[in-house]
Each structure stands twice: as structure tokens, then as C-alpha cells.
C-alpha positions in Angstrom: 43.6 -64.6 93.5 41.8 -64.7 96.9 44.7 -66.3 98.4 47.2 -63.9 97.4 44.8 -60.9 98.7 44.3 -62.6 102.1 48.0 -63.1 102.3 48.7 -59.6 101.7 46.4 -58.6 104.5 48.1 -60.8 106.9 51.6 -58.7 106.1 49.7 -55.5 106.4 48.3 -56.5 109.4 51.3 -57.8 110.8 53.5 -54.4 110.0 50.9 -52.1 110.9 50.8 -54.3 114.6 54.4 -53.8 114.7 54.6 -50.2 114.1 52.0 -50.3 116.9 53.9 -52.1 119.3 57.4 -49.7 118.5 55.3 -47.1 119.1 53.9 -47.6 122.2 57.8 -48.9 122.9 59.0 -45.4 122.7 55.9 -44.1 124.5 56.7 -45.8 127.5 60.4 -45.2 127.4 59.9 -41.5 126.9 57.5 -41.7 129.7 59.9 -43.4 132.0 62.8 -40.9 131.5 60.6 -38.2 131.9 59.4 -39.8 135.2 63.2 -40.0 136.6 64.0 -36.6 134.9 66.3 -37.4 132.3 64.4 -36.7 129.1 66.6 -33.6 128.5 69.7 -35.6 129.1 68.1 -38.3 126.6 67.2 -35.4 124.1 71.2 -34.3 123.6 72.6 -37.6 123.5 70.0 -38.2 120.4 70.0 -35.1 118.4 73.2 -35.5 116.9 72.1 -39.3 116.3 68.5 -37.8 114.8 70.2 -35.2 112.4 72.5 -37.6 110.6 69.4 -39.8 110.4 67.5 -36.8 109.0 70.3 -35.4 106.6 71.3 -39.3 105.5 67.6 -39.5 104.5 67.5 -36.5 102.5 70.6 -37.0 100.8 69.0 -40.1 99.7 65.9 -38.4 98.2 67.7 -35.8 96.3 70.3 -38.2 94.4 68.3 -41.7 94.4 68.8 -45.1 95.8 71.6 -45.9 93.0 73.5 -42.6 92.8 76.4 -41.4 94.7 79.6 -43.0 95.7 78.0 -44.6 98.6 79.9 -48.3 100.3 78.3 -51.5 99.0 
């Protein structure tokens, strides 16, 4: 049982470290875009994709993962 708990702790640590690295990369990209004056342009390009992702997530939460006519 102790081995299993250690593996779960390592797994959680790796996931948390991955999220921290991802956040740092996103922050670095945003900072570089802001310094070059292209952050507004990047926002205009990313806005439709972000809206579509939010609509998908909202639809997924309301319908549930096994409902709907999704492609498989």
C-alpha cells in the first residue's frame, strides 16, 4: 500500500510541475508579445478559439460525456 501511495504522490508532483511549467511558458509568450506590441493582435486571433473551447466545455458539462451525437 505504501508503494502505491508513493506512486500516486509522484504522479501528483509530476502533474503539478507540468502545470507550473505550462503557466510559465504561457506567461513568457504573453510577455514577449507585449514587448513587441503584438499582444492585441494575438488576442484577436485567439478569441474565437477560446470562445469555441468554452462553448464546447459548457456543452460537455450540461450534456454529460455520454450524451449527444458526438463523433467517435
